[in-house]
N, C-alpha and C positions, 0 to 999 in steps of 0.2 A: 947853288949847292943844295939849298933846302927843298928845292923842287925835285931834285934827284931822290932825296930820301922820302919825300911824299909819294913819288911814283913807286918806289921799292915797296913801301908799306901798302899801297893800294893793291899792287900786283901780288904781294904775299898773301893778302885777304882773298883775292880772286883765285889764286892757286889752291889755297887752303879750302876755300868753298868748293871748287871743282873737285878736290881729292875726297871731301867729305861726301858729296853727292855720288861718287864712284865707290864709296866704301873703303877708301884708303886713308889710314891714319899716317900722315907724314912724319909727325913727330916719332911715333913708334918705329916706322921704317928706318928712320935715321938712327934711333938709338940701338936698334937691333942690327944696324949696319946692313940691312937689305939694300939701302943706297948710302953712298958715301956723302958726307957733308959738302964736299966739292960738286957732287953730282946734284944735290939739292940746289946749290948756289947756281950752277949752271942752268937748271930748270927755271929758277926764279928770273934769271936774266933773259932767258928765252921768252918768258912770259911777258917782260917788260918791253920787248920788241914786237909784241902782237899788235896787229892792225884791228882786231876784232874785239877790242875792250867792251864797247857797248853792246855788241852781240852776246859777249860773254856774261855781262850782267844780266841781260834779258834772259838768257838761257838759264842761268842760275835761279833767277826768280820763278821761272816756269817749270823747273824740275827739281823736286826734292830728292830724288834718287834717279840714278841712270846706270846702264850697263857699260856704256862707252862714252868718252869725252865727245863733244862735237867736232866735226872734220876740221875746222879751222884751228883747234887748239894745238899749239906748238909742243905740248907736252903730252899729246894724246898717246903716243907709243909707251912713254914711261909710266903713265897712269895704267894702261893696259897690262904692262908687265907686273906692276905692283899689285893690281887687283886679282892676279892669278893665284 
């Protein structure tokens, strides 16, 4: 069970890092209700099922800012919507 929480924590960090690079403040989006808490949770769960974790880590290390998430990002559409 502890591994599950470690995985959630890691992907929360990855998702936050991706959002930051795309100019999206997830905390603000949830508090302003641009996205519902349930939608945030679903996005986090999508992230935990990603097969590109190492590619995501490398992409984030190589990109301080970006206009769009990489093609393999399971939340690419959500991030694009929120960045508008």
